[in-house]
C-alpha positions, 0 to 999 in steps of 0.5 A, spaced: 133 591 152 131 595 159 123 599 157 124 607 158 118 609 162 112 612 159 114 620 159 107 623 160 109 631 159 110 628 152 104 624 151 100 629 153 103 635 149 102 630 142 094 628 145 091 633 149 091 632 158 090 626 159 082 627 164 077 621 164 070 623 167 067 621 173 062 617 169 068 615 165 073 612 170 066 609 175 064 605 169 070 603 167 071 600 175 064 597 174 065 594 169 072 591 170 068 589 178 061 586 173 068 583 168 072 579 174 065 577 177 064 572 171 071 570 171 071 568 178 064 564 177 066 561 171 074 559 173 070 556 180 065 552 176 071 549 172 075 547 180 068 543 180 067 540 173 074 537 175 072 536 181 067 531 180 071 528 176 077 526 181 082 531 177 087 535 180 085 542 181 092 546 184 092 547 177 086 552 176 085 554 182 092 558 182 088 562 177 083 562 182 087 566 187 090 571 182 083 572 180 080 573 187 086 579 190 085 583 183 077 583 184 079 586 192 083 591 188 077 592 183 073 593 188 076 598 192 077 602 187 070 602 184 069 604 191 073 609 192 071 612 185 063 612 188 065 616 194 069 620 189 062 622 186 060 627 192 067 632 190 066 630 181 064 636 177 057 636 175 
């Protein structure tokens, strides 16, 4: 069953314009960055414990690589939103 694409115009008509303040977007991006860093640190610790016990870490390293790719995106978003501050309404 194919999913229907979101109809933003219809959503806006029901709930109002989908506008978020610069501060809200920055805070959300910052939370993503901080949470991502914690997740990566925990995954690295897990891999370290597995290696110390002589276990195969390949299954744990695959999600770590995915987390790290996502983190690059989160960090870039935070940087971009931070640069938008000069143009954000006060």
